[in-house]
Each structure stands twice: as C-alpha cells, then as structure tokens.
N, C-alpha and C positions, 0 to 999 in steps of 0.2 A: 664835418665828420671828423671823428677822432682818428689819429694815426695809431698804428699798431703799437708803437712805443708808449704812447700815452695810455692806451688800454692796459698794456702789460704793467706799466708803472702803477696804475690804480689797483690792479689785481694784486700786485706784489705788496703794496702798502696795506691793503685790507688783510692779506694773509699774515703779514708781520704783526699788524695790530691785534688780530685774533690770537696769535701765538703769545704775545706779551700779556694780553688780558688773561689768558688761561694760566700763564706762569704766575702772575700776580695773584689771581684767585686761589691757585693751589697753595701758594705761600700763606696767604691770609687765612685760608681755611685750616691749614695745618697748625698755624699759630693759635687760632681760635679753639680748635679741637684739643690741643695740648693744654691750654689754660682751663678748658672745661673739664678735662680729665684730672688736672691737679685739684680743682675745686671739688670734684666728686670724691677723690681720694681723701681729702681733708674732711669732707662731710661724713664719709664712712667711718673714719677714725674717731671723729667727735661723737658720732652715734654709738659706736662701740664703747667708748669711754663712758658715755652717759648711761648706757645699759648696765655696765659694770658697777656704777655708783648708785644705781636705783635702789631705793629703800625697800621696794617690794621683793627684792631678792634676799632679804635678811633671813627668811625662813630657809631658803635653799642654801644659803651660806652656813646656817647652823647644821643642816643635814650633811653638807659637804665636810664641815669640820669634824663631825662625828665619824663619818666614813673614813676620812683621812687619818684620824687618830687610831681607829681600829686597824686599818691597813698598816699603819706604821708599827703598831704593836706586833703585827705578824711579820714585820720586815718587808712589807710590800710597798711599792710606791703608788702614788695617786696622781692622776693627771691634774694640771692646773684647773682652778675653778671654772674659768671661762670655757675650757674644752669640756670639762665634766658636765657643765650645765648646757652645753650646746650653743654657747654664745661666741665661740671663736669666729673671728672675721679675718680671713686671709686676704688682706688688701692686695697683695701682690698677685694672687690668683685671680681676683676680680679684674684687676687691671691688665693682666696678661693678655686677655682676649681683646683688649682695647688698645694695645700698644702700637699697632700698625695704623698710623694716622695719615700716611701718604695717600693722596688722592690719585687714583689710577688715571692715566692720561685719557683713556677711552671714556671715562665717566664725565669728562667735560664736554 
C-alpha cells in the first residue's frame, strides 16, 4: 500500500506535468498562429497587388483616368484607383480582429 507522501508526490508530479504541457502548448500554438497570420497578411497583399496589375482592369483604368482628368479640370480631387474601383484592401483592418493570439488558460 502506498504511503500518503507517495500518493501526494504522484499527484503533485502529474499536476506539474499538466501545467508544463499546457504552457508549452500555449507557446507553440501562439507561435504557429503568429506565423499563419504573417502568411495570411503576405497572401492578402500579394492578391491585392495581382488585382491591381490585372489586364482586365484596363477598361476601368481608362474610365478612371477620364473621370480623374474631368475632376481635376474642375479643381476637385479623385480617390486613388484602388479605392475608386473598390479594390482597397486594408490589411491592418483585416488583421486587427486576429491580433489577439494568446490562448485563454480555460481553453486548455
């Protein structure tokens, strides 16, 4: 039969093991989530750049240039092409909702 000290020691070791495993998991998950977020941001920027360079937007660029020159003749400014065409991608706004990567202790 086990002594009380032996039972307590086993329980203590198991509790500490669980704590360490959770801490390591939290760190590994945060690291993984951060790198996934970085990849996502790069992908969004690359997609936005590819959209801007798309040859199918040539017609929209011609219309934009005509609108811009007319507005300039009237002394009015025009939004940048991406904003005017609805192609603006605010990476920071997209990422803002994802910036909290810390895992809640209760989630483990």
